[in-house]
N, CA, C and O atoms as CSV, one atom per row, in Angstrom:
chain,resi,resn,atom,element,x,y,z
A,1,MET,N,N,-42.020,36.920,-32.424
A,1,MET,CA,C,-41.568,37.763,-33.517
A,1,MET,C,C,-41.029,36.861,-34.619
A,1,MET,O,O,-40.322,35.891,-34.346
A,2,GLN,N,N,-41.354,37.175,-35.827
A,2,GLN,CA,C,-40.945,36.377,-36.976
A,2,GLN,C,C,-39.518,36.729,-37.382
A,2,GLN,O,O,-39.127,37.896,-37.357
A,3,GLN,N,N,-38.739,35.707,-37.757
A,3,GLN,CA,C,-37.391,35.937,-38.272
A,3,GLN,C,C,-37.473,36.055,-39.795
A,3,GLN,O,O,-38.125,35.240,-40.448
A,4,TYR,N,N,-36.823,37.053,-40.350
A,4,TYR,CA,C,-36.838,37.269,-41.790
A,4,TYR,C,C,-35.552,36.723,-42.400
A,4,TYR,O,O,-34.494,36.729,-41.771
A,5,SER,N,N,-35.670,36.253,-43.636
A,5,SER,CA,C,-34.529,35.603,-44.280
A,5,SER,C,C,-33.623,36.587,-45.009
A,5,SER,O,O,-32.692,36.166,-45.695
A,6,CYS,N,N,-33.873,37.883,-44.879
A,6,CYS,CA,C,-33.003,38.859,-45.526
A,6,CYS,C,C,-32.487,39.831,-44.478
A,6,CYS,O,O,-33.094,40.008,-43.422
A,7,THR,N,N,-31.374,40.447,-44.780
A,7,THR,CA,C,-30.800,41.450,-43.880
A,7,THR,C,C,-30.450,42.696,-44.667
A,7,THR,O,O,-30.198,42.638,-45.871
A,8,ILE,N,N,-30.438,43.821,-43.974
A,8,ILE,CA,C,-30.025,45.093,-44.559
A,8,ILE,C,C,-28.826,45.546,-43.754
A,8,ILE,O,O,-28.914,45.694,-42.535
A,9,GLN,N,N,-27.703,45.769,-44.424
A,9,GLN,CA,C,-26.478,46.130,-43.736
A,9,GLN,C,C,-26.114,47.574,-44.053
A,9,GLN,O,O,-25.659,47.871,-45.158
A,10,PRO,N,N,-26.309,48.468,-43.096
A,10,PRO,CA,C,-25.947,49.863,-43.326
A,10,PRO,C,C,-24.444,50.052,-43.293
A,10,PRO,O,O,-23.726,49.322,-42.609
A,11,LYS,N,N,-23.975,51.046,-44.046
A,11,LYS,CA,C,-22.532,51.293,-44.106
A,11,LYS,C,C,-22.084,52.295,-43.053
A,11,LYS,O,O,-20.992,52.157,-42.503
A,12,LYS,N,N,-22.901,53.299,-42.761
A,12,LYS,CA,C,-22.474,54.347,-41.825
A,12,LYS,C,C,-23.363,54.427,-40.593
A,12,LYS,O,O,-23.405,55.464,-39.931
A,13,GLY,N,N,-24.065,53.367,-40.277
A,13,GLY,CA,C,-24.842,53.349,-39.047
A,13,GLY,C,C,-26.300,53.730,-39.181
A,13,GLY,O,O,-27.057,53.570,-38.224
A,14,SER,N,N,-26.725,54.228,-40.336
A,14,SER,CA,C,-28.132,54.560,-40.503
A,14,SER,C,C,-28.741,53.632,-41.552
A,14,SER,O,O,-28.028,53.022,-42.349
A,15,VAL,N,N,-30.047,53.538,-41.538
A,15,VAL,CA,C,-30.726,52.672,-42.498
A,15,VAL,C,C,-30.564,53.271,-43.890
A,15,VAL,O,O,-30.857,54.451,-44.082
A,16,PRO,N,N,-30.100,52.482,-44.876
A,16,PRO,CA,C,-29.807,53.023,-46.216
A,16,PRO,C,C,-31.073,53.199,-47.063
A,16,PRO,O,O,-31.418,52.326,-47.860
A,17,ILE,N,N,-31.751,54.318,-46.887
A,17,ILE,CA,C,-32.968,54.620,-47.654
A,17,ILE,C,C,-32.746,55.915,-48.413
A,17,ILE,O,O,-32.306,56.913,-47.842
A,18,LEU,N,N,-33.051,55.893,-49.698
A,18,LEU,CA,C,-32.970,57.084,-50.539
A,18,LEU,C,C,-34.327,57.323,-51.178
A,18,LEU,O,O,-35.108,56.389,-51.360
A,19,VAL,N,N,-34.602,58.563,-51.514
A,19,VAL,CA,C,-35.815,58.907,-52.247
A,19,VAL,C,C,-35.385,59.341,-53.631
A,19,VAL,O,O,-34.602,60.278,-53.785
A,20,GLU,N,N,-35.906,58.646,-54.648
A,20,GLU,CA,C,-35.565,58.973,-56.036
A,20,GLU,C,C,-36.800,59.490,-56.750
A,20,GLU,O,O,-37.914,59.019,-56.518
A,21,LYS,N,N,-36.586,60.461,-57.618
A,21,LYS,CA,C,-37.680,60.962,-58.448
A,21,LYS,C,C,-37.523,60.357,-59.825
A,21,LYS,O,O,-36.450,60.409,-60.426
A,22,ARG,N,N,-38.585,59.793,-60.308
A,22,ARG,CA,C,-38.596,59.128,-61.602
A,22,ARG,C,C,-39.324,60.002,-62.621
A,22,ARG,O,O,-39.909,61.028,-62.274
A,23,PRO,N,N,-39.279,59.575,-63.890
A,23,PRO,CA,C,-40.007,60.336,-64.912
A,23,PRO,C,C,-41.501,60.403,-64.595
A,23,PRO,O,O,-42.037,59.535,-63.906
A,24,LYS,N,N,-42.149,61.414,-65.089
A,24,LYS,CA,C,-43.575,61.670,-64.900
A,24,LYS,C,C,-43.913,61.979,-63.442
A,24,LYS,O,O,-45.050,61.775,-63.017
A,25,GLY,N,N,-42.950,62.464,-62.679
A,25,GLY,CA,C,-43.209,62.898,-61.310
A,25,GLY,C,C,-43.356,61.792,-60.288
A,25,GLY,O,O,-43.818,62.047,-59.176
A,26,LYS,N,N,-42.983,60.588,-60.624
A,26,LYS,CA,C,-43.091,59.470,-59.681
A,26,LYS,C,C,-41.979,59.545,-58.645
A,26,LYS,O,O,-40.837,59.859,-58.980
A,27,VAL,N,N,-42.306,59.260,-57.390
A,27,VAL,CA,C,-41.335,59.263,-56.301
A,27,VAL,C,C,-41.246,57.846,-55.758
A,27,VAL,O,O,-42.264,57.187,-55.544
A,28,VAL,N,N,-40.008,57.379,-55.535
A,28,VAL,CA,C,-39.777,56.006,-55.083
A,28,VAL,C,C,-38.807,56.029,-53.912
A,28,VAL,O,O,-37.793,56.724,-53.959
A,29,SER,N,N,-39.115,55.268,-52.853
A,29,SER,CA,C,-38.183,55.076,-51.739
A,29,SER,C,C,-37.378,53.818,-52.027
A,29,SER,O,O,-37.949,52.755,-52.272
A,30,VAL,N,N,-36.048,53.935,-51.998
A,30,VAL,CA,C,-35.171,52.818,-52.344
A,30,VAL,C,C,-34.380,52.406,-51.107
A,30,VAL,O,O,-33.692,53.221,-50.492
A,31,ILE,N,N,-34.490,51.123,-50.755
A,31,ILE,CA,C,-33.726,50.566,-49.639
A,31,ILE,C,C,-32.603,49.743,-50.254
A,31,ILE,O,O,-32.860,48.787,-50.985
A,32,SER,N,N,-31.357,50.111,-49.962
A,32,SER,CA,C,-30.229,49.420,-50.581
A,32,SER,C,C,-29.539,48.497,-49.575
A,32,SER,O,O,-29.905,48.448,-48.401
A,33,ASN,N,N,-28.530,47.766,-50.064
A,33,ASN,CA,C,-27.744,46.816,-49.270
A,33,ASN,C,C,-28.593,45.693,-48.687
A,33,ASN,O,O,-28.376,45.279,-47.548
A,34,VAL,N,N,-29.549,45.200,-49.452
A,34,VAL,CA,C,-30.414,44.111,-48.996
A,34,VAL,C,C,-29.766,42.793,-49.393
A,34,VAL,O,O,-29.390,42.605,-50.550
A,35,ARG,N,N,-29.637,41.886,-48.440
A,35,ARG,CA,C,-29.060,40.569,-48.688
A,35,ARG,C,C,-30.105,39.517,-48.367
A,35,ARG,O,O,-30.884,39.681,-47.428
A,36,GLY,N,N,-30.129,38.438,-49.136
A,36,GLY,CA,C,-31.054,37.339,-48.872
A,36,GLY,C,C,-32.347,37.457,-49.656
A,36,GLY,O,O,-32.409,38.151,-50.671
A,37,ASP,N,N,-33.386,36.770,-49.177
A,37,ASP,CA,C,-34.685,36.736,-49.860
A,37,ASP,C,C,-35.643,37.718,-49.182
A,37,ASP,O,O,-36.112,37.451,-48.076
A,38,PRO,N,N,-35.938,38.844,-49.825
A,38,PRO,CA,C,-36.721,39.888,-49.179
A,38,PRO,C,C,-38.233,39.816,-49.440
A,38,PRO,O,O,-38.937,40.792,-49.180
A,39,THR,N,N,-38.747,38.696,-49.943
A,39,THR,CA,C,-40.172,38.666,-50.303
A,39,THR,C,C,-41.069,38.911,-49.095
A,39,THR,O,O,-42.054,39.642,-49.205
A,40,GLU,N,N,-40.749,38.312,-47.936
A,40,GLU,CA,C,-41.567,38.542,-46.741
A,40,GLU,C,C,-41.485,39.992,-46.292
A,40,GLU,O,O,-42.484,40.592,-45.894
A,41,LEU,N,N,-40.280,40.546,-46.361
A,41,LEU,CA,C,-40.089,41.938,-45.948
A,41,LEU,C,C,-40.856,42.887,-46.865
A,41,LEU,O,O,-41.440,43.863,-46.396
A,42,ILE,N,N,-40.858,42.611,-48.153
A,42,ILE,CA,C,-41.591,43.464,-49.095
A,42,ILE,C,C,-43.082,43.415,-48.796
A,42,ILE,O,O,-43.749,44.450,-48.820
A,43,THR,N,N,-43.618,42.225,-48.514
A,43,THR,CA,C,-45.049,42.135,-48.215
A,43,THR,C,C,-45.386,42.896,-46.937
A,43,THR,O,O,-46.432,43.541,-46.867
A,44,VAL,N,N,-44.519,42.835,-45.924
A,44,VAL,CA,C,-44.767,43.590,-44.693
A,44,VAL,C,C,-44.759,45.088,-44.981
A,44,VAL,O,O,-45.647,45.813,-44.532
A,45,LEU,N,N,-43.763,45.551,-45.727
A,45,LEU,CA,C,-43.681,46.982,-46.047
A,45,LEU,C,C,-44.874,47.442,-46.876
A,45,LEU,O,O,-45.441,48.505,-46.621
A,46,LYS,N,N,-45.250,46.646,-47.860
A,46,LYS,CA,C,-46.365,47.038,-48.726
A,46,LYS,C,C,-47.673,47.126,-47.939
A,46,LYS,O,O,-48.479,48.025,-48.178
A,47,THR,N,N,-47.888,46.196,-47.001
A,47,THR,CA,C,-49.122,46.255,-46.226
A,47,THR,C,C,-49.097,47.411,-45.233
A,47,THR,O,O,-50.124,48.058,-45.024
A,48,LYS,N,N,-47.957,47.685,-44.620
A,48,LYS,CA,C,-47.870,48.800,-43.664
A,48,LYS,C,C,-48.025,50.149,-44.362
A,48,LYS,O,O,-48.638,51.069,-43.821
A,49,LEU,N,N,-47.465,50.258,-45.569
A,49,LEU,CA,C,-47.465,51.533,-46.277
A,49,LEU,C,C,-48.670,51.711,-47.193
A,49,LEU,O,O,-49.038,52.836,-47.529
A,50,GLY,N,N,-49.278,50.611,-47.591
A,50,GLY,CA,C,-50.403,50.710,-48.507
A,50,GLY,C,C,-49.997,51.135,-49.900
A,50,GLY,O,O,-50.742,51.839,-50.582
A,51,SER,N,N,-48.817,50.712,-50.327
A,51,SER,CA,C,-48.356,51.075,-51.672
A,51,SER,C,C,-47.591,49.901,-52.264
A,51,SER,O,O,-47.277,48.937,-51.566
A,52,GLY,N,N,-47.294,49.988,-53.556
A,52,GLY,CA,C,-46.612,48.909,-54.260
A,52,GLY,C,C,-45.114,48.928,-54.035
A,52,GLY,O,O,-44.548,49.936,-53.610
A,53,GLY,N,N,-44.476,47.802,-54.324
A,53,GLY,CA,C,-43.044,47.723,-54.176
A,53,GLY,C,C,-42.509,46.428,-54.764
A,53,GLY,O,O,-43.268,45.488,-55.001
A,54,PHE,N,N,-41.198,46.379,-55.000
A,54,PHE,CA,C,-40.588,45.174,-55.565
A,54,PHE,C,C,-39.107,45.142,-55.227
A,54,PHE,O,O,-38.554,46.128,-54.740
A,55,PHE,N,N,-38.455,43.991,-55.489
A,55,PHE,CA,C,-37.032,43.793,-55.230
A,55,PHE,C,C,-36.313,43.643,-56.553
A,55,PHE,O,O,-36.736,42.865,-57.408
A,56,LYS,N,N,-35.210,44.394,-56.732
A,56,LYS,CA,C,-34.465,44.331,-57.981
A,56,LYS,C,C,-33.021,44.739,-57.712
A,56,LYS,O,O,-32.782,45.790,-57.118
A,57,ASP,N,N,-32.078,43.947,-58.129
A,57,ASP,CA,C,-30.642,44.252,-58.048
A,57,ASP,C,C,-30.184,44.584,-56.623
A,57,ASP,O,O,-29.412,45.525,-56.435
A,58,GLY,N,N,-30.635,43.845,-55.637
A,58,GLY,CA,C,-30.209,44.070,-54.258
A,58,GLY,C,C,-30.844,45.285,-53.615
A,58,GLY,O,O,-30.378,45.745,-52.572
A,59,LYS,N,N,-31.901,45.817,-54.219
A,59,LYS,CA,C,-32.584,46.995,-53.680
A,59,LYS,C,C,-34.079,46.726,-53.614
A,59,LYS,O,O,-34.647,46.077,-54.493
A,60,ILE,N,N,-34.701,47.229,-52.572
A,60,ILE,CA,C,-36.160,47.196,-52.471
A,60,ILE,C,C,-36.655,48.575,-52.848
A,60,ILE,O,O,-36.199,49.578,-52.299
A,61,GLU,N,N,-37.586,48.626,-53.781
A,61,GLU,CA,C,-38.167,49.897,-54.191
A,61,GLU,C,C,-39.633,49.914,-53.799
A,61,GLU,O,O,-40.384,48.993,-54.117
A,62,VAL,N,N,-40.033,50.970,-53.105
A,62,VAL,CA,C,-41.417,51.143,-52.651
A,62,VAL,C,C,-41.934,52.447,-53.229
A,62,VAL,O,O,-41.253,53.471,-53.178
A,63,GLN,N,N,-43.133,52.407,-53.774
A,63,GLN,CA,C,-43.710,53.604,-54.381
A,63,GLN,C,C,-44.035,54.636,-53.320
A,63,GLN,O,O,-44.650,54.312,-52.303
A,64,GLY,N,N,-43.627,55.878,-53.547
A,64,GLY,CA,C,-43.922,56.975,-52.633
A,64,GLY,C,C,-42.744,57.304,-51.733
A,64,GLY,O,O,-41.765,56.561,-51.655
A,65,GLU,N,N,-42.867,58.439,-51.058
A,65,GLU,CA,C,-41.815,58.893,-50.150
A,65,GLU,C,C,-42.213,58.504,-48.732
A,65,GLU,O,O,-43.039,59.168,-48.105
A,66,HIS,N,N,-41.619,57.423,-48.233
A,66,HIS,CA,C,-41.988,56.863,-46.934
A,66,HIS,C,C,-40.757,56.626,-46.060
A,66,HIS,O,O,-40.678,55.595,-45.393
A,67,VAL,N,N,-39.820,57.528,-46.045
A,67,VAL,CA,C,-38.542,57.306,-45.360
A,67,VAL,C,C,-38.751,57.069,-43.863
A,67,VAL,O,O,-38.216,56.106,-43.314
A,68,GLU,N,N,-39.519,57.930,-43.199
A,68,GLU,CA,C,-39.688,57.812,-41.751
A,68,GLU,C,C,-40.398,56.520,-41.374
A,68,GLU,O,O,-39.987,55.831,-40.441
A,69,VAL,N,N,-41.460,56.193,-42.095
A,69,VAL,CA,C,-42.238,54.991,-41.773
A,69,VAL,C,C,-41.420,53.734,-42.049
A,69,VAL,O,O,-41.430,52.799,-41.248
A,70,ILE,N,N,-40.715,53.706,-43.173
A,70,ILE,CA,C,-39.895,52.535,-43.507
A,70,ILE,C,C,-38.802,52.342,-42.458
A,70,ILE,O,O,-38.544,51.220,-42.022
A,71,THR,N,N,-38.163,53.434,-42.057
A,71,THR,CA,C,-37.110,53.338,-41.039
A,71,THR,C,C,-37.682,52.790,-39.734
A,71,THR,O,O,-37.078,51.918,-39.109
A,72,ALA,N,N,-38.831,53.293,-39.327
A,72,ALA,CA,C,-39.440,52.824,-38.087
A,72,ALA,C,C,-39.806,51.346,-38.177
A,72,ALA,O,O,-39.578,50.595,-37.229
A,73,VAL,N,N,-40.369,50.924,-39.301
A,73,VAL,CA,C,-40.765,49.521,-39.464
A,73,VAL,C,C,-39.541,48.616,-39.478
A,73,VAL,O,O,-39.537,47.571,-38.826
A,74,LEU,N,N,-38.499,49.004,-40.215
A,74,LEU,CA,C,-37.300,48.166,-40.311
A,74,LEU,C,C,-36.586,48.041,-38.972
A,74,LEU,O,O,-36.085,46.969,-38.632
A,75,LEU,N,N,-36.537,49.125,-38.213
A,75,LEU,CA,C,-35.866,49.057,-36.917
A,75,LEU,C,C,-36.685,48.260,-35.898
A,75,LEU,O,O,-36.131,47.700,-34.952
A,76,LYS,N,N,-37.999,48.213,-36.096
A,76,LYS,CA,C,-38.846,47.445,-35.191
A,76,LYS,C,C,-38.702,45.943,-35.418
A,76,LYS,O,O,-38.774,45.158,-34.473
A,77,LEU,N,N,-38.500,45.547,-36.674
A,77,LEU,CA,C,-38.377,44.128,-37.005
A,77,LEU,C,C,-37.012,43.622,-36.566
A,77,LEU,O,O,-35.984,44.198,-36.922
A,78,LYS,N,N,-37.003,42.550,-35.796
A,78,LYS,CA,C,-35.736,42.031,-35.274
A,78,LYS,C,C,-34.979,41.272,-36.347
A,78,LYS,O,O,-35.578,40.501,-37.097
A,79,GLY,N,N,-33.682,41.476,-36.432
A,79,GLY,CA,C,-32.815,40.724,-37.315
A,79,GLY,C,C,-32.803,41.185,-38.752
A,79,GLY,O,O,-32.148,40.558,-39.583
A,80,VAL,N,N,-33.503,42.259,-39.080
A,80,VAL,CA,C,-33.537,42.718,-40.470
A,80,VAL,C,C,-32.415,43.711,-40.720
A,80,VAL,O,O,-31.650,43.547,-41.671
A,81,VAL,N,N,-32.302,44.733,-39.891
A,81,VAL,CA,C,-31.256,45.734,-40.059
A,81,VAL,C,C,-30.118,45.364,-39.111
A,81,VAL,O,O,-30.303,45.318,-37.895
A,82,VAL,N,N,-28.958,45.105,-39.669
A,82,VAL,CA,C,-27.806,44.688,-38.873
A,82,VAL,C,C,-26.846,45.865,-38.742
A,82,VAL,O,O,-26.362,46.386,-39.747
A,83,GLY,N,N,-26.570,46.284,-37.520
A,83,GLY,CA,C,-25.568,47.313,-37.283
A,83,GLY,C,C,-26.060,48.738,-37.388
A,83,GLY,O,O,-25.238,49.653,-37.436
A,84,ALA,N,N,-27.349,48.970,-37.427
A,84,ALA,CA,C,-27.849,50.349,-37.502
A,84,ALA,C,C,-27.934,50.937,-36.109
A,84,ALA,O,O,-28.180,50.231,-35.131
A,85,LYS,N,N,-27.729,52.224,-36.038
A,85,LYS,CA,C,-27.857,52.914,-34.763
A,85,LYS,C,C,-29.340,53.100,-34.479
A,85,LYS,O,O,-30.070,53.710,-35.261
A,86,ARG,N,N,-29.754,52.579,-33.384
A,86,ARG,CA,C,-31.154,52.736,-32.985
A,86,ARG,C,C,-31.246,53.944,-32.060
A,86,ARG,O,O,-30.538,54.043,-31.059
A,87,GLU,N,N,-32.127,54.846,-32.421
A,87,GLU,CA,C,-32.286,56.054,-31.626
A,87,GLU,C,C,-33.028,55.718,-30.339
A,87,GLU,O,O,-34.021,54.992,-30.344
A,88,LYS,N,N,-32.532,56.253,-29.258
A,88,LYS,CA,C,-33.214,56.073,-27.989
A,88,LYS,C,C,-34.334,57.091,-27.917
A,88,LYS,O,O,-34.137,58.278,-28.180
A,89,THR,N,N,-35.495,56.614,-27.561
A,89,THR,CA,C,-36.618,57.530,-27.439
A,89,THR,C,C,-36.557,58.181,-26.067
A,89,THR,O,O,-36.453,57.487,-25.055
A,90,PRO,N,N,-36.620,59.487,-26.024
A,90,PRO,CA,C,-36.564,60.169,-24.730
A,90,PRO,C,C,-37.839,59.891,-23.944
A,90,PRO,O,O,-38.899,59.686,-24.536
A,91,PRO,N,N,-37.748,59.882,-22.627
A,91,PRO,CA,C,-38.955,59.659,-21.840
A,91,PRO,C,C,-39.927,60.812,-22.041
A,91,PRO,O,O,-39.506,61.949,-22.256
A,92,PRO,N,N,-41.210,60.530,-21.973
A,92,PRO,CA,C,-42.179,61.611,-22.176
A,92,PRO,C,C,-42.074,62.643,-21.053
A,92,PRO,O,O,-41.789,62.290,-19.909
A,93,PRO,N,N,-42.300,63.899,-21.374
A,93,PRO,CA,C,-42.206,64.933,-20.336
A,93,PRO,C,C,-43.316,64.728,-19.306
A,93,PRO,O,O,-44.406,64.266,-19.644
A,94,PRO,N,N,-43.037,65.068,-18.066
A,94,PRO,CA,C,-44.072,64.894,-17.037
A,94,PRO,C,C,-45.246,65.823,-17.309
A,94,PRO,O,O,-45.078,66.953,-17.768
A,95,GLU,N,N,-46.425,65.321,-17.017
A,95,GLU,CA,C,-47.622,66.126,-17.238
A,95,GLU,C,C,-47.686,67.217,-16.176
A,95,GLU,O,O,-47.398,66.966,-15.006
A,96,PRO,N,N,-48.061,68.419,-16.579
A,96,PRO,CA,C,-48.160,69.499,-15.597
A,96,PRO,C,C,-49.306,69.205,-14.623
A,96,PRO,O,O,-50.401,68.805,-15.017
A,97,GLN,N,N,-49.014,69.417,-13.358
A,97,GLN,CA,C,-50.035,69.179,-12.350
A,97,GLN,C,C,-50.839,70.448,-12.141
A,97,GLN,O,O,-50.303,71.556,-12.105
A,98,GLU,N,N,-52.132,70.254,-12.005
A,98,GLU,CA,C,-52.992,71.401,-11.767
A,98,GLU,C,C,-52.835,71.852,-10.315
A,98,GLU,O,O,-52.663,71.043,-9.404
A,99,GLU,N,N,-52.898,73.153,-10.135
A,99,GLU,CA,C,-52.787,73.673,-8.787
A,99,GLU,C,C,-54.086,73.359,-8.045
A,99,GLU,O,O,-55.176,73.526,-8.592
A,100,PRO,N,N,-53.966,72.913,-6.819
A,100,PRO,CA,C,-55.187,72.626,-6.079
A,100,PRO,C,C,-55.966,73.909,-5.817
A,100,PRO,O,O,-55.389,74.951,-5.507
A,101,ILE,N,N,-57.265,73.813,-5.945
A,101,ILE,CA,C,-58.126,74.975,-5.715
A,101,ILE,C,C,-58.341,75.083,-4.210
A,101,ILE,O,O,-58.668,74.105,-3.537
A,102,SER,N,N,-58.154,76.267,-3.715
A,102,SER,CA,C,-58.323,76.449,-2.271
A,102,SER,C,C,-59.803,76.339,-1.913
A,102,SER,O,O,-60.677,76.501,-2.764
A,103,ARG,N,N,-60.060,76.066,-0.656
A,103,ARG,CA,C,-61.446,75.907,-0.198
A,103,ARG,C,C,-62.207,77.218,-0.285
A,103,ARG,O,O,-63.420,77.227,-0.498
A,104,ASP,N,N,-61.495,78.323,-0.121
A,104,ASP,CA,C,-62.168,79.619,-0.201
A,104,ASP,C,C,-62.720,79.848,-1.608
A,104,ASP,O,O,-63.836,80.341,-1.770
A,105,VAL,N,N,-61.947,79.493,-2.606
A,105,VAL,CA,C,-62.398,79.664,-3.991
A,105,VAL,C,C,-63.589,78.759,-4.258
A,105,VAL,O,O,-64.550,79.171,-4.907
A,106,GLU,N,N,-63.534,77.506,-3.753
A,106,GLU,CA,C,-64.663,76.585,-3.929
A,106,GLU,C,C,-65.920,77.150,-3.269
A,106,GLU,O,O,-67.001,77.095,-3.855
A,107,ARG,N,N,-65.789,77.689,-2.061
A,107,ARG,CA,C,-66.956,78.251,-1.361
A,107,ARG,C,C,-67.540,79.428,-2.129
A,107,ARG,O,O,-68.759,79.560,-2.236
A,108,LYS,N,N,-66.672,80.284,-2.663
A,108,LYS,CA,C,-67.153,81.429,-3.428
A,108,LYS,C,C,-67.921,80.966,-4.665
A,108,LYS,O,O,-68.973,81.511,-4.997
A,109,GLU,N,N,-67.376,79.950,-5.343
A,109,GLU,CA,C,-68.055,79.433,-6.538
A,109,GLU,C,C,-69.419,78.854,-6.179
A,109,GLU,O,O,-70.403,79.105,-6.874
A,110,ARG,N,N,-69.480,78.078,-5.090
A,110,ARG,CA,C,-70.764,77.509,-4.679
A,110,ARG,C,C,-71.733,78.610,-4.277
A,110,ARG,O,O,-72.928,78.523,-4.558
A,111,GLY,N,N,-71.217,79.655,-3.613
A,111,GLY,CA,C,-72.075,80.769,-3.223
A,111,GLY,C,C,-72.642,81.484,-4.446
A,111,GLY,O,O,-73.816,81.855,-4.456
A,112,LYS,N,N,-71.825,81.680,-5.469
A,112,LYS,CA,C,-72.305,82.308,-6.711
A,112,LYS,C,C,-73.391,81.455,-7.359
A,112,LYS,O,O,-74.400,81.973,-7.838
A,113,GLN,N,N,-73.172,80.144,-7.367
A,113,GLN,CA,C,-74.170,79.254,-7.958
A,113,GLN,C,C,-75.479,79.311,-7.181
A,113,GLN,O,O,-76.557,79.300,-7.776
A,114,ARG,N,N,-75.390,79.374,-5.841
A,114,ARG,CA,C,-76.613,79.455,-5.025
A,114,ARG,C,C,-77.349,80.757,-5.282
A,114,ARG,O,O,-78.572,80.765,-5.422
A,115,HIS,N,N,-76.605,81.865,-5.347
A,115,HIS,CA,C,-77.246,83.152,-5.597
A,115,HIS,C,C,-77.926,83.167,-6.960
A,115,HIS,O,O,-79.021,83.710,-7.108
A,116,GLN,N,N,-77.285,82.580,-7.940
A,116,GLN,CA,C,-77.884,82.529,-9.275
A,116,GLN,C,C,-79.147,81.675,-9.246
A,116,GLN,O,O,-80.140,82.028,-9.882
A,117,LEU,N,N,-79.128,80.567,-8.526
A,117,LEU,CA,C,-80.290,79.698,-8.420
A,117,LEU,C,C,-81.429,80.414,-7.710
A,117,LEU,O,O,-82.581,80.321,-8.134
A,118,VAL,N,N,-81.116,81.128,-6.631
A,118,VAL,CA,C,-82.137,81.878,-5.897
A,118,VAL,C,C,-82.726,82.968,-6.782
A,118,VAL,O,O,-83.940,83.167,-6.784
A,119,ASP,N,N,-81.889,83.676,-7.532
A,119,ASP,CA,C,-82.389,84.717,-8.431
A,119,ASP,C,C,-83.327,84.125,-9.485
A,119,ASP,O,O,-84.373,84.701,-9.785
A,120,ASN,N,N,-82.950,82.979,-10.039
A,120,ASN,CA,C,-83.803,82.332,-11.041
A,120,ASN,C,C,-85.132,81.890,-10.435
A,120,ASN,O,O,-86.183,82.052,-11.056
A,121,LEU,N,N,-85.090,81.331,-9.223
A,121,LEU,CA,C,-86.324,80.894,-8.563
A,121,LEU,C,C,-87.226,82.072,-8.220
A,121,LEU,O,O,-88.445,81.992,-8.371
A,122,SER,N,N,-86.627,83.162,-7.760
A,122,SER,CA,C,-87.450,84.326,-7.418
A,122,SER,C,C,-88.092,84.920,-8.669
A,122,SER,O,O,-89.236,85.372,-8.620
A,123,ALA,N,N,-87.385,84.923,-9.763
A,123,ALA,CA,C,-87.973,85.417,-11.015
A,123,ALA,C,C,-89.112,84.514,-11.462
A,123,ALA,O,O,-90.132,84.996,-11.955
A,124,ALA,N,N,-88.945,83.212,-11.295
A,124,ALA,CA,C,-90.002,82.279,-11.672
A,124,ALA,C,C,-91.221,82.458,-10.769
A,124,ALA,O,O,-92.353,82.385,-11.248
A,125,LEU,N,N,-91.010,82.693,-9.468
A,125,LEU,CA,C,-92.140,82.912,-8.552
A,125,LEU,C,C,-92.890,84.192,-8.890
A,125,LEU,O,O,-94.118,84.227,-8.812
A,126,GLU,N,N,-92.175,85.234,-9.261
A,126,GLU,CA,C,-92.837,86.480,-9.653
A,126,GLU,C,C,-93.744,86.259,-10.852
A,126,GLU,O,O,-94.850,86.797,-10.907
A,127,VAL,N,N,-93.283,85.471,-11.809
A,127,VAL,CA,C,-94.097,85.185,-12.990
A,127,VAL,C,C,-95.337,84.398,-12.599
A,127,VAL,O,O,-96.429,84.678,-13.093
A,128,ILE,N,N,-95.179,83.415,-11.717
A,128,ILE,CA,C,-96.313,82.595,-11.298
A,128,ILE,C,C,-97.332,83.451,-10.545
A,128,ILE,O,O,-98.533,83.344,-10.791
A,129,VAL,N,N,-96.864,84.288,-9.639
A,129,VAL,CA,C,-97.761,85.151,-8.876
A,129,VAL,C,C,-98.464,86.118,-9.813
A,129,VAL,O,O,-99.663,86.354,-9.661
A,130,PHE,N,N,-97.769,86.667,-10.749
A,130,PHE,CA,C,-98.359,87.651,-11.659
A,130,PHE,C,C,-99.468,87.034,-12.498
A,130,PHE,O,O,-100.509,87.661,-12.694
A,131,PHE,N,N,-99.268,85.808,-13.002
A,131,PHE,CA,C,-100.261,85.202,-13.888
A,131,PHE,C,C,-101.369,84.462,-13.181
A,131,PHE,O,O,-102.509,84.474,-13.646
A,132,PHE,N,N,-101.067,83.816,-12.065
A,132,PHE,CA,C,-102.057,82.947,-11.458
A,132,PHE,C,C,-102.679,83.472,-10.192
A,132,PHE,O,O,-103.858,83.213,-9.949
A,133,VAL,N,N,-101.968,84.177,-9.397
A,133,VAL,CA,C,-102.498,84.622,-8.097
A,133,VAL,C,C,-103.218,85.954,-8.233
A,133,VAL,O,O,-104.314,86.097,-7.692
A,134,LEU,N,N,-102.670,86.911,-8.911
A,134,LEU,CA,C,-103.299,88.217,-9.048
A,134,LEU,C,C,-104.518,88.111,-9.944
A,134,LEU,O,O,-104.464,87.481,-10.999
A,135,PRO,N,N,-105.616,88.725,-9.530
A,135,PRO,CA,C,-106.841,88.659,-10.356
A,135,PRO,C,C,-106.667,89.464,-11.627
A,135,PRO,O,O,-105.908,90.432,-11.679
A,136,ARG,N,N,-107.365,89.052,-12.617
A,136,ARG,CA,C,-107.251,89.741,-13.912
A,136,ARG,C,C,-108.302,90.754,-14.094
A,136,ARG,O,O,-108.345,91.420,-15.129
């Protein structure tokens, strides 16, 4: 894992990201409390998000509303966010197990399939006898 030369220090335990609306309907995600040289961090964010961004006055600004993705990326990178509360991911729920099919049900299904096959074969034999065996 790469070490980054900048840190983000949250004040109340969460990652400091705000969404600002700019003139002409532009939306910008702003990451505040950035210390150090954030050029590597900006390039990582820009490539992950596929949008533009820059560093100005201790804040990283990224074009678009990307709060969830930015938070996930920043918390994944080691040593970037100092002192943020990391949410514990709950374990996935157990998958429901299918009830085993009883042998009686399996036998009935196979019996239905056999009867259908026999019916189809008998219909085919009737057609063959009608066209080829019976004189015209």
